[in-house]
C-alpha positions in Angstrom: 0.2 -8.8 15.8 -1.3 -10.9 12.8 0.8 -12.0 9.8 0.2 -9.4 6.7 1.8 -11.8 4.1 -0.3 -12.7 1.0 -0.8 -16.2 2.2 -2.4 -15.4 5.6 -4.5 -13.2 4.4 -8.0 -12.4 2.0 -8.3 -9.8 0.0 -10.8 -7.9 2.0 -8.2 -7.9 4.9 -5.3 -7.0 2.4 -7.9 -3.7 1.7 -7.9 -2.8 5.2 -4.3 -3.3 6.0 -3.2 -1.0 2.7 -6.5 1.3 3.8 -5.4 1.7 7.8 -1.2 2.2 6.7 -2.1 5.0 4.2 -4.3 6.7 6.7 -1.4 8.2 8.8 -2.7 11.2 10.4 -6.5 9.8 10.6 -7.9 12.8 8.6 -9.4 12.0 5.5 -8.9 14.6 3.4 -10.3 15.7 -0.2 -7.0 15.6 -2.0 -4.6 13.6 0.7 -2.7 10.7 -1.2 0.5 10.6 0.6 3.2 10.1 -2.1 1.1 12.1 -4.7 1.8 15.0 -2.9 5.6 14.9 -3.6 4.8 13.0 -7.2 5.4 10.0 -6.2 2.1 9.2 -8.0 -1.3 7.6 -6.1 0.1 5.4 -3.1 -3.0 3.0 -3.1 -2.3 2.1 -6.6 1.5 1.0 -5.5 -0.2 -1.4 -3.5 -2.5 -2.9 -5.7 -0.6 -6.0 -6.5 -0.6 -6.4 -2.8 -4.1 -6.6 -2.6 -4.4 -8.8 -5.3 -1.9 -11.0 -4.0 0.9 -10.6 -6.9 3.4 -9.2 -4.5 4.2 -8.8 -1.0 4.1 -5.6 0.7 8.1 -6.1 1.4 8.8 -6.6 -2.2 6.7 -3.2 -3.7 8.3 -1.2 -0.6 12.1 -2.6 -1.9 11.2 -1.8 -5.6 10.2 1.8 -4.4 13.1 2.3 -2.6 15.0 1.3 -4.8 13.2 4.3 -7.4 11.7 1.0 -9.5 7.9 0.8 -9.4 6.7 -1.5 -11.9 
C-alpha cells in the first residue's frame, strides 16, 4: 500500500484518498455525509486540512477522537 502521508502525496491524491475513505457503503446517497448524520458536522470539511497539506490524517483523527476539532 502506498503511503498516505502529506510528504508522499499530491493534493489531487489526497482528495481521492479522502473521497474513497468517506464512500464507505459504495452508494452516493443525496443526503449522506457520514458523521453529519450523527450531528458531527461535515466529514469532508474535517479532512480539509489534510487535503490542504496542513495536518496528517492521524492528527485529525486523534483530535476528533479526543473531542477537539479545530
